[in-house]
N, C-alpha and C positions, 0 to 999 in steps of 0.2 A: 274439221274432218278435211280429208283428203276430196277433188272434186274427181267426176269419173274418168275425165280427158287426160288424169294426172297418168305418165308414164308406168309410172311404179305401181298403180292400180292395173296397168294392163300386163305388168308382169306378174301378179301377183294372181291374174285369172288364168295367165300361160302356167303358173306353175302349179293351180289349182287343179287346171287338167291333167296336167303328165301326176301328180300323185295318185290318182285315180286307178290308174296305171299299173301303180306301185304296190299296193294293199296289200297284194296277193304274195309278193314275195316277204313281205314282213310278218304277215301271219304263217306261212310256213315255216320260218325260222322261230315264231317267236316261245315253242316248248324247250328246242334246244337252249335259245341263249338263257331261259329263266334255268334252268336244270344248271346249267353252268354258274349260274350268277349266285343262285340261291334263293330261299325264303319266297319263291313264287314272282318273283321280281326283275322286271328290265334292269331296274337299278341306270337308268340310261341317264346320260349329262351330257348337255350340251357344251361344259367343260368351259373353260378361261380362254382356249383357242380358236373362238369364232371371229364373226366380224364386230369390229371397233377395235378401237383402243383402251377400251376402258376405264378413259379417261371421267365420266359420266358417273363413275360408280359401279357395283355390280349388288342383282339378285342372286337369291337363292331361292328355287321355285320348286316344289313337291306339289305331283299331280298323279291321278292316277293313267294307268298305264291304257296307249293307243288314245289319249286326250287329247292330242294336238298333230297338226298337221305333220307328217314326216317324209321324208326324198331317202327312203331307201339306198337310192343307187348311189347318192351324196352323203349319204349318211351326217342330214342336216335336216332342222327344224324351218323351214321357207318363212314364214312369218316374224317367228323368232331372230332369226337373222335378220332378217330387213328392218327389226326394230331395234335390234342392238348396232348395225351399221346405221343407222341415223339417228341414234343417241349418243353410241359410245358406251352403253350402258352394256357390261359385261352378264350376261345370263347365265346360272349353271339351274342347268334343268332338271328334275330328276324323277324319273316314271316309278316311282315306287309305292304308290297306295293300290293294295289290293284288297283293301276293309276297311273302316271308318275306325273301329274300334281298335282295332292291331296298329293301326298309325298311330292313333292318338295313343295307346300304351306305350309307344316307342318314345315320345316326347312326352308323355305325361310328369316324369319328376322335373326336366328343367321347365317346363311351366308353372310347374306349382312352386318352385323355387325363383322364378324368374330368371333361369339363364338361358343361353342365347341356346336354340332347339338345335341349329345346322341349317333353318329355313328363314326366310324373311317373308313368304308369302307360300300359302298350300291350299289346296281346294279341295274342301270338305262338304261332305251333305250335310243338309238344313237339318234334320234332325239330329244330327250327331254334332256338330259343331255347336248347337245352343248349349250341351255341357258343357263348353269350355266359356262361352259369353257368360252365362252363368255363375262361375265362378273368376269371372274378371281377369280371364287369362288371355283375352284377345284384343286388339288396339283398335282403337275406331278409328275412321279413315275420314280424311277431310273432304268431303265429296265439293267444293269450292275448286279441289285441284283437278277433279274430273269433269270435265263438260260435257265429253261424249257421253258418260255414264247418267249422266243428268238427264239427256237431250234425249237419249238414245233408248233407252231400257222400256221393253215391252209391258205394258197392264199386268199380263198374269204373274209375274215375276216381283214388280216392283213391292210389296208390303207382304212381310212375314209374322206371324203373330209373335216371336219373341223377339226382333228387331223390323218395329214399323216403319221407319224411315229408312232400312238398308243404310246404317250409318255401319256395321261391325260386318255386315256380309252383302257380296258383291256380286250376282250371279256370274255362274261362268258358261256352265250350261244346264239345261232340265234335260228331263226325258221322263218315258215311262216305264213302270212295271206291269207285264203282264204275262202270257203266257206264249210259247212259241213250239213248234211241232215241225218234224221233218218231213218234208211233204213226199219226199220221193221215196222212205224206208216206211212210215207211218201213213199213208194217203188218208185213212179219215179224220186225221187231225183231232183237235180239240177245240174246244169251244168255250168249257167252264173249269173252274179247280177240280169239280169234282172226275172231269173227264179222266186228270190223270192218274187216278187211283183204277182205273180199267186193269184188267186181270191181264191182256198182253203188252200192256208196259212195266207189268211186272221187274225191276231192275232197272228199267230203263227212264227214270224221270232223274232229272236235278232239281233241287230249290235255293235259294238262297242265302247264305250266310247272313245277310244283315234281317235281324229281329222282326224290322219294321215292314220291309216291304213282302218276305214270304206271309207272315202273318196279316198283313194289311187285306192280301187278297183271300187271304181265308177267310177273315171276317167279312169282308164284300159277298162273299158266296153265302154265308149263312144271315144273310140279312141286317149286318151292321151297318150304322151310318158313321162309317170313320170320321167324318167330318164335327162330330157332335160329343155328347158326353156318354163313352161306354168308358168300362173299368174292367175291374176282373176275372168277373166273370165270361166276359166276352172275352177275354184275354185266355182265358185256362181255355174255354171251349175250343179257340183257334188254333193253341199249342196241343190240344189232347189228340186233335184229327193230324199231327203235322206227328206228336209221339208215335201214335198207333203205326202210320207209313212209314216210318224209320223202322220201327222194331218188325214189323211183316216182310222188310226188303224189297217195297217196292220202289222206293229212294235209290238213286245208284249213287249221289254224291250231294255234298252241302257244299256250295263255294262262294269263292265275293268273284272278283274280278275273272278268275281265270275259268270260271265254270265252259267258256267259249271252246275250251279245248275238247271238253267232252261231247259237244255236239258235233264238233269237227272229227273226231274220229269214228263218231256211231255210235259210242260207248250210253249213251244218251240220247233218245229219241222224241221227247218231250220237258217241257220244265216251263219253272219259271224266268223271266227273262229280262234284260232292257233293252229298251227298243232301238235304240242307234246300233248295237253288237249285231242286230239281228239285220239291219240292211246293210253293215261293214259285210259280213260275212255271206251273205248273198252277192256282193256286190264283187268280192275277190272270186266267189266262186261261179262267175260270169251268167249264173242261171239262178234264179229263188228255189232253192233248194231248202231255205228254214220259212216259213210262216211266221210272223208276228200276228198274234191275238189277243186283243179288249176282248177280256171275258163278258160273259152273259149278263153278269152283277159289275161291270165296270174294273177301271184297271186303277194303277196311283199313279200320281204324279211324284217327282225328286227333281230338288233342285241342288246342284252341287255349284259352292259358292266360293269367291276368292274371300281369306281370310288372313292376318296378319298377326304374329306373336305379340307379347306387349314388349321384346327384346329385340329389337332389329335397328341397325345402324342405316336401312335402307328405306324409310319412309317416302321420301320424295321418288326415287326411282319406282316402288313398288305401285305410287298413281298414275304415273306414266307410263308403265304396263300397262297397268287395269285399263287405263282408259284407252289407250293403243287399241285393244281386243276389243272393244267396244264401237269402234269404227267400222261401219257396215260392210265393208270391202272385206277386213281383216277376217270382218267373224263368218262371211259369208264362204272363205277360203276353209276356215279350221272348218267348220259346217258342213263342207262337202269331203271332207275327210274321214270327221268323227263321225258325222250323222244324227247329232243328238237334235235337242232341240234350242236353238240360238236365242239369248233374253236380247239380240242387237235388233232393234227396228229399221225395217230399211236394208236389214240384211236379204231377204228375201229376192228383192228387188236386185241386189247385187249378186245373188246366185243365178239367174235369170242370164248371165252371160257366162256363167260356168257350165250348168247342169241345166238345161229347162225343166229335166224332167224332173231331178232332183227339188227344183222349185216347187212344185205342184203337189210334192211328196207330203202328205199329214203328219207323219211322224216325224219332219223335221219341223214342220209349218203347218201347225195342225188347223186345221177349219174347225169350223164354230159344232159341228158334229160330234170329231173326236176329241173338242175341248169339253163336251158336255158329257162325256162318260168316262173323265179321268177326276178321280178322288183326290184330295190331298188331306194326307193323314193327321189331325193333331197332334199338338205338339205335346210330348209325355212330361210331366214332372222329372225333375232328377231321381227322385227317390223312387217314381215308375220305373223309370228307364232301367237304374239298377236293379232293382228287383225281376224285371220283365228278362233282363237280359242274361241276371243269374240264371232263370228257371229256362230261359233257351237254350242256353249254353248246355244244362246237364240232359236237357233231353235230346241233343248233338252228340250226349257222351264227353262233353270237355271239362 
C-alpha cells in the first residue's frame, strides 16, 4: 500500500477534486451518447491506447455506467490510467452493464460452452452472480495474490452466504436501495413505499428493473423479514402491489441504471433508486434537488463484486487490478466520483483529503444508525430466481 506522502497519492487527490467539477458535463451528454451507441449503454472503452506499453498483459473489464472515476475534459479514467502506467497492463474498460440479467444473457452461451466471453473480469450484483457461481461458471480468485484485499476489506462485505470467504466474488462497491423524490417539484416528499402510490404522483413514479430491489422494498413495507425464511406467499403479495400500480398508470417507467435520466428530465418525481446515484445527481446540479430516503420500514443493501469467467488469459493481471482498487487512496478517489459505499477500510481517512464533507456522508460511509436500517435480502435458490424472475417480467409486460 502506498504511503500518504507518496507524490502519486497527492496527484490522485488533485485529480479527484478536479473530477467533482466534471460530472455535470458527462451526465448532460449521457442521454445523447446512449442514443448514438444503442442498447442504453455508453459502451465506453479505455482502449489499447492508454498509458503503458502493454508489456504487462491485457485486461478486459466490464462494469456499470458511471462506476469509475472519469475525466470528461481529458476523456480518461484517472485511476485506471495510473494503474496502466504503473504496471504496463493495458485495460480495455467497457461501461456496458445496465442490468444484471441482460448482461448475463449476453454472455450466457459463452459461459456455458466455456468460451471466451469478451471479458476477463466484470462487476455484477451478488444476488445475480450467485447464479453463475452455482453453475461453476466463475473462476476462484487466489487471495494470496491480493494482500490489500485481505487487509482492507470492511466487515460489512467480508462474507456472503453463497461465498463465505469471498473466494469467487470480491466486492467493488456497495450501496442502498431506497426511495427518492424531487424536493423542488414534489416538496411533500415520500417516507414509505406506500407514499409512491399517492394520487398526485400518478404517472410520475419509477421502479427498478432489478426484481430483488423493487420487491424487497415492497416486502419490507409489508412487514416481511427479507433476511429470513420468506417464500412464495410473500413474493406474490409484493408482486401484486407492483402489478396493480403498473396497470393503474401510477408508474411511469421501470428501468435499470438509466432511470436517472427520467429523474433529470422531470418525467419522474419520486421512485425507487440507488443511493449513490442521488448523491451524484445533486452534486452535478450544484444543489440538493433530489432527496434519498431510507424508508420507514428500511432499505436494502446491494453489493457489486468483481468476478472472473472460467476462461481468461489474464488471471494474474486481474488480481493486480483488483488489489490496486483496494488501496485506500485509490478507493477514495473512486468513491469521490461514484459516491457509493466503498468496501475498503481506510478510504474514509483518505477521503478527508479530497472532500471532508463527503467523508462524513453516511451514504458513502454508513454510520451505525444508517447501517441498522439496511437489510440484506436472503439469497434465492436457482429455482426461485428463475420462477420469480419470469413472474416479474410478465408483470412488466415482457
